[in-house]
C-alpha positions as CSV (number, residue, x, y, z in Angstrom):
1,M,0.0,0.1,-0.2
2,T,1.3,3.4,-1.0
3,S,1.7,6.4,1.3
4,P,-0.8,9.1,0.5
5,I,-0.3,12.5,-0.9
6,I,-0.5,14.9,2.1
7,R,-2.6,17.9,1.6
8,S,-1.7,20.0,4.6
9,A,-5.2,20.6,5.8
10,G,-5.0,19.8,9.4
11,T,-4.2,21.8,12.3
12,P,-1.9,24.5,11.2
13,V,1.8,24.3,12.6
14,R,4.3,27.0,12.3
15,A,7.9,26.2,11.7
16,G,10.5,28.6,12.5
17,L,12.2,29.7,9.3
18,G,12.6,33.4,9.6
19,S,13.9,36.2,12.0
20,W,11.1,38.5,13.2
21,P,10.2,41.2,12.9
22,T,11.7,42.4,9.8
23,P,12.9,46.1,9.6
24,L,10.6,48.8,8.9
25,E,12.9,51.6,7.3
26,P,12.3,55.2,6.3
27,A,12.7,56.2,2.7
28,P,13.0,60.1,2.9
29,R,14.8,60.8,-0.5
30,L,12.3,58.6,-2.5
31,A,9.5,60.1,-0.6
32,S,10.6,63.6,-1.5
33,A,11.2,62.5,-5.0
34,L,7.4,61.4,-5.2
35,G,6.2,64.8,-3.8
36,L,5.5,63.4,-0.2
37,D,6.9,64.7,3.0
38,P,10.3,62.9,3.9
39,E,8.7,60.9,7.0
40,D,5.5,59.8,4.7
41,L,7.3,56.7,3.1
42,W,8.6,53.6,4.8
43,I,9.8,50.3,3.5
44,K,8.9,47.0,5.2
45,R,12.1,44.8,4.4
46,D,10.8,41.2,4.1
47,D,13.6,41.0,1.5
48,L,15.8,40.8,4.5
49,I,14.2,37.6,5.9
50,G,17.3,35.5,6.5
51,L,16.4,32.1,4.7
52,G,17.7,31.4,1.3
53,G,18.0,34.8,-0.2
54,G,15.0,36.3,1.6
55,G,11.5,37.3,0.5
56,N,7.8,37.1,1.3
57,K,7.4,33.4,0.6
58,V,9.1,32.4,3.8
59,R,6.2,33.9,5.9
60,K,3.9,31.3,3.9
61,L,6.1,28.4,4.2
62,E,6.5,28.7,7.8
63,W,2.8,27.5,7.8
64,T,2.5,25.4,4.6
65,A,5.8,23.5,5.2
66,G,5.5,23.2,8.9
67,T,2.0,21.9,8.7
68,A,3.1,19.3,6.1
69,L,6.0,18.2,8.1
70,A,3.7,18.0,11.4
71,E,1.5,15.6,9.1
72,G,4.4,13.3,8.3
73,A,5.5,14.6,5.0
74,D,9.1,13.6,4.0
75,V,9.3,15.5,0.6
76,L,7.7,18.8,-0.5
77,V,6.4,19.4,-4.0
78,T,5.5,22.7,-5.4
79,S,5.6,24.5,-8.8
80,G,6.3,27.9,-10.4
81,A,8.0,29.6,-13.3
82,A,11.7,28.9,-14.0
83,Q,12.8,32.0,-11.9
84,S,10.2,31.5,-9.3
85,N,11.2,33.0,-5.7
86,H,8.7,30.5,-4.2
87,A,10.4,27.6,-5.6
88,R,13.8,28.8,-4.4
89,L,12.5,29.4,-0.8
90,T,10.7,26.0,-0.6
91,A,14.1,24.4,-1.6
92,A,15.7,26.4,1.2
93,A,13.0,25.6,3.6
94,G,13.5,21.9,2.9
95,A,17.2,22.1,3.5
96,R,16.5,24.0,6.8
97,L,13.8,21.4,7.9
98,G,15.8,18.4,6.6
99,V,13.2,17.1,3.9
100,D,13.8,16.7,0.2
101,V,12.1,19.2,-2.3
102,V,10.8,18.6,-5.9
103,L,10.3,21.4,-8.1
104,V,8.1,21.3,-11.1
105,L,8.8,24.3,-13.2
106,T,7.8,25.8,-16.5
107,G,10.5,26.9,-19.1
108,E,13.8,25.5,-19.4
109,S,17.0,25.2,-17.3
110,A,19.6,27.9,-17.4
111,P,22.6,28.7,-14.8
112,T,21.1,32.0,-13.7
113,G,19.3,33.5,-10.8
114,N,16.8,31.4,-8.8
115,I,17.5,28.5,-11.1
116,A,21.1,28.1,-10.1
117,L,20.2,28.7,-6.2
118,D,17.4,25.9,-6.5
119,T,20.2,23.5,-7.3
120,L,22.5,24.8,-5.0
121,L,20.0,24.2,-2.1
122,G,19.7,20.8,-3.2
123,A,16.2,20.5,-4.9
124,T,15.3,18.2,-7.7
125,V,13.9,20.0,-10.6
126,H,11.4,18.7,-13.3
127,W,11.2,20.9,-16.2
128,C,7.9,21.3,-18.1
129,G,8.5,23.5,-20.9
130,D,6.0,26.0,-22.2
131,V,2.7,24.6,-20.5
132,S,-0.6,26.0,-19.3
133,D,-1.6,26.6,-15.7
134,A,-3.8,23.5,-15.7
135,E,-1.0,21.3,-17.3
136,L,1.4,22.5,-14.8
137,A,-0.9,21.5,-11.9
138,A,-1.5,18.3,-13.4
139,R,2.2,17.6,-13.8
140,V,2.7,18.5,-10.0
141,Q,-0.1,15.8,-9.2
142,D,1.7,13.3,-11.3
143,V,5.1,13.9,-9.7
144,A,3.4,13.6,-6.3
145,G,1.8,10.4,-7.3
146,E,5.0,8.9,-8.5
147,L,6.7,9.6,-5.2
148,A,3.8,8.3,-3.1
149,A,4.0,5.1,-5.4
150,Q,7.9,4.9,-4.1
151,G,6.8,4.7,-0.6
152,R,7.6,8.5,-0.1
153,R,5.0,10.9,1.8
154,P,4.8,14.0,-0.5
155,A,3.2,17.1,0.7
156,V,2.0,19.4,-2.4
157,I,2.7,23.1,-1.5
158,P,0.5,25.2,-3.6
159,F,1.7,27.4,-6.4
160,G,3.1,30.7,-4.9
161,G,2.3,29.1,-1.5
162,S,-0.9,30.9,-1.8
163,N,-3.7,29.2,0.1
164,A,-5.5,30.4,3.3
165,L,-3.0,28.4,5.3
166,G,0.1,30.2,3.7
167,A,-1.6,33.6,3.8
168,S,-2.1,33.4,7.4
169,G,1.6,34.1,7.5
170,Y,0.7,37.6,6.1
171,R,-2.2,38.1,8.4
172,T,0.6,37.9,11.2
173,A,2.6,40.1,9.0
174,G,0.0,42.8,9.1
175,E,-0.1,42.5,13.0
176,E,3.6,42.9,13.1
177,L,3.5,45.9,11.1
178,L,0.8,47.6,13.3
179,E,2.9,46.8,16.3
180,Q,5.9,48.5,14.5
181,D,3.9,51.6,13.4
182,P,0.3,51.8,14.3
183,S,-0.1,55.1,12.4
184,V,0.2,53.2,8.9
185,Q,-2.6,54.3,6.5
186,Q,-1.5,52.7,3.4
187,V,0.4,49.5,2.3
188,V,1.5,49.0,-1.2
189,V,2.3,45.3,-2.2
190,A,3.0,43.3,-5.3
191,V,0.0,40.8,-6.2
192,G,1.3,37.5,-7.8
193,S,-0.7,34.3,-6.5
194,G,-2.4,36.6,-4.1
195,G,-1.6,35.1,-0.8
196,T,0.5,38.2,0.6
197,M,-2.2,40.7,-0.2
198,A,-5.0,38.4,1.2
199,G,-3.3,38.2,4.5
200,L,-2.5,41.7,4.6
201,V,-6.2,42.5,4.0
202,A,-7.3,40.2,6.5
203,S,-5.4,42.1,9.1
204,L,-5.3,45.6,7.9
205,G,-8.5,45.8,6.0
206,A,-9.1,46.2,2.3
207,G,-9.0,50.0,2.4
208,R,-5.4,50.2,3.6
209,V,-3.8,47.7,1.1
210,L,-3.1,48.6,-2.6
211,G,-2.1,45.5,-4.4
212,V,-0.4,46.0,-7.6
213,D,-1.0,43.1,-10.4
214,T,2.1,41.5,-11.6
215,G,0.2,39.3,-14.0
216,A,1.2,36.1,-12.3
217,M,-2.8,34.9,-12.6
218,P,-5.4,36.1,-15.0
219,E,-7.7,37.6,-12.4
220,P,-6.2,37.8,-8.8
221,G,-9.2,39.6,-7.4
222,P,-11.5,36.3,-6.9
223,A,-8.4,34.4,-5.5
224,V,-7.6,37.1,-3.0
225,A,-11.1,37.5,-1.7
226,G,-11.5,33.8,-1.3
227,M,-8.5,33.5,1.0
228,V,-9.6,36.6,2.8
229,A,-12.9,35.1,3.5
230,E,-11.3,31.7,4.6
231,L,-9.0,33.7,7.0
232,T,-11.5,35.9,8.5
233,G,-14.6,33.5,8.4
234,Q,-16.5,36.5,6.8
235,P,-17.8,37.0,3.3
236,A,-15.3,39.0,1.1
237,D,-16.1,40.8,-2.1
238,A,-13.4,41.1,-4.7
239,A,-15.0,44.4,-5.8
240,T,-13.9,45.9,-2.6
241,L,-10.3,45.1,-3.2
242,R,-7.8,47.6,-4.3
243,I,-5.8,46.1,-7.1
244,D,-4.1,48.2,-9.7
245,G,-3.4,46.6,-13.1
246,S,-2.3,49.9,-15.0
247,V,1.4,49.0,-14.9
248,L,1.1,45.4,-16.0
249,G,2.3,46.3,-19.6
250,S,2.3,43.2,-21.8
251,G,2.1,40.7,-19.0
252,Y,4.0,38.8,-16.4
253,G,7.8,39.5,-16.7
254,S,7.5,42.3,-19.1
255,V,9.8,45.2,-18.2
256,T,8.1,48.3,-19.1
257,D,9.5,51.8,-19.0
258,A,7.5,52.4,-15.8
259,V,9.1,49.4,-14.2
260,L,12.5,50.4,-15.2
261,E,11.9,53.8,-14.0
262,A,10.7,52.6,-10.6
263,M,13.8,50.3,-10.3
264,R,16.1,53.3,-11.1
265,L,14.3,55.7,-8.8
266,A,14.5,53.1,-5.7
267,A,18.2,52.3,-6.5
268,R,19.3,55.9,-6.9
269,T,17.4,57.5,-4.0
270,E,17.6,54.8,-1.3
271,G,20.1,52.1,-2.4
272,L,17.0,49.8,-2.7
273,V,17.4,46.9,-5.4
274,L,13.9,45.8,-6.9
275,D,13.4,43.0,-9.1
276,P,11.5,43.5,-12.5
277,T,8.7,40.9,-11.9
278,Y,7.3,41.8,-8.6
279,T,8.6,44.6,-6.5
280,A,9.7,47.1,-9.2
281,R,6.0,46.7,-10.7
282,A,4.6,47.2,-7.2
283,M,6.9,50.4,-6.9
284,A,5.7,51.5,-10.3
285,G,2.3,51.2,-8.9
286,L,3.3,53.4,-5.9
287,V,4.8,56.0,-8.2
288,R,1.7,56.2,-10.2
289,A,-0.6,56.6,-7.2
290,A,1.6,59.4,-5.8
291,R,1.7,61.3,-9.1
292,Q,-2.1,60.9,-9.4
293,G,-2.7,62.1,-6.0
294,E,-3.9,58.9,-4.4
295,L,-1.0,59.1,-1.9
296,V,-0.9,62.6,-0.1
297,R,1.3,64.4,2.2
298,G,1.0,63.7,5.9
299,R,-0.3,60.1,5.4
300,R,2.1,57.3,6.3
301,V,2.6,54.8,3.4
302,V,4.7,51.5,3.7
303,F,6.1,49.9,0.6
304,W,6.2,46.1,1.3
305,H,9.5,44.9,-0.2
306,T,8.9,41.3,-0.8
307,G,12.3,40.2,-2.0
308,G,13.3,38.7,-5.5
309,L,16.8,39.9,-6.0
310,P,17.9,36.5,-7.5
311,G,15.1,36.8,-10.2
312,L,16.7,40.1,-11.3
313,L,20.0,38.3,-11.9
314,G,18.2,35.8,-14.1
315,H,16.3,38.3,-16.1
316,T,18.3,39.0,-19.3
317,T,15.9,41.8,-20.7
318,A,15.9,43.7,-17.6
319,L,19.7,43.3,-17.1
320,E,20.4,44.5,-20.9
321,R,18.0,47.4,-20.3
322,I,19.7,48.5,-17.1
323,M,23.1,48.4,-18.8
324,A,22.0,50.4,-21.8
325,G,21.5,53.3,-19.3
């Protein structure tokens, strides 16, 4: 009899993977460049979470991986794009927790960015090429089934770590932020698979959270609302969420002029390095909001830096545009 695939649906268990709280730092020169008062803009530095190069996925993995191990998993299986930050950090979490990790990724192998770190961290990678989301999800189930047939106890961690269990890490993060600064009135964050925004909305309220769409999924609103409802036990309407799709450009991973400007502005005012797929797009959304008067002087704004630097080092187009000046 083969071991079952573990779904991580039991009593939540948190693994210790990060160093908390992450810093909350002022960004006075960037604030002034955007027409705000110097004390208006702060950066929540989840890029400085210690595990595996840092980033927001660690907060989710504390719960998803922690619960999976508590239920007896001996191998974690997850999916993502070739340069997935979530894949990298799942590999790092497995190394920290002493379990194997299998990554099912779209695209092709290359010795750059997150892909190189996946191998360094000891993960086994299955490459799927150019496949749809449904095909990728099916391949994850196939891989997990193959592992179970071998007598392993695989746990499937969702794409991006985003389900209500993973999003609970960002509900806690919102509470952490309020302990650091109760005066926060706006939070700007990238929206990929939706769990980070969902957790922040659950703790801070929809009115205080501006999500900037990165194109990781076709319609993030319903996914975010669904996780908010699970976290809070109350109905959540996607129409009440503030999700900005205006800086998406041609789609996920595209490097628009607004994204490039945001990268340069953050780097040259605060020494803050952003990645082109997530954080620079979120910063482009913050820049747009400031210039259109949606962010005003005297109101505390926090930009949530979700990490992703290795992804920049694997993004050829972004690097070429940066070097072109």
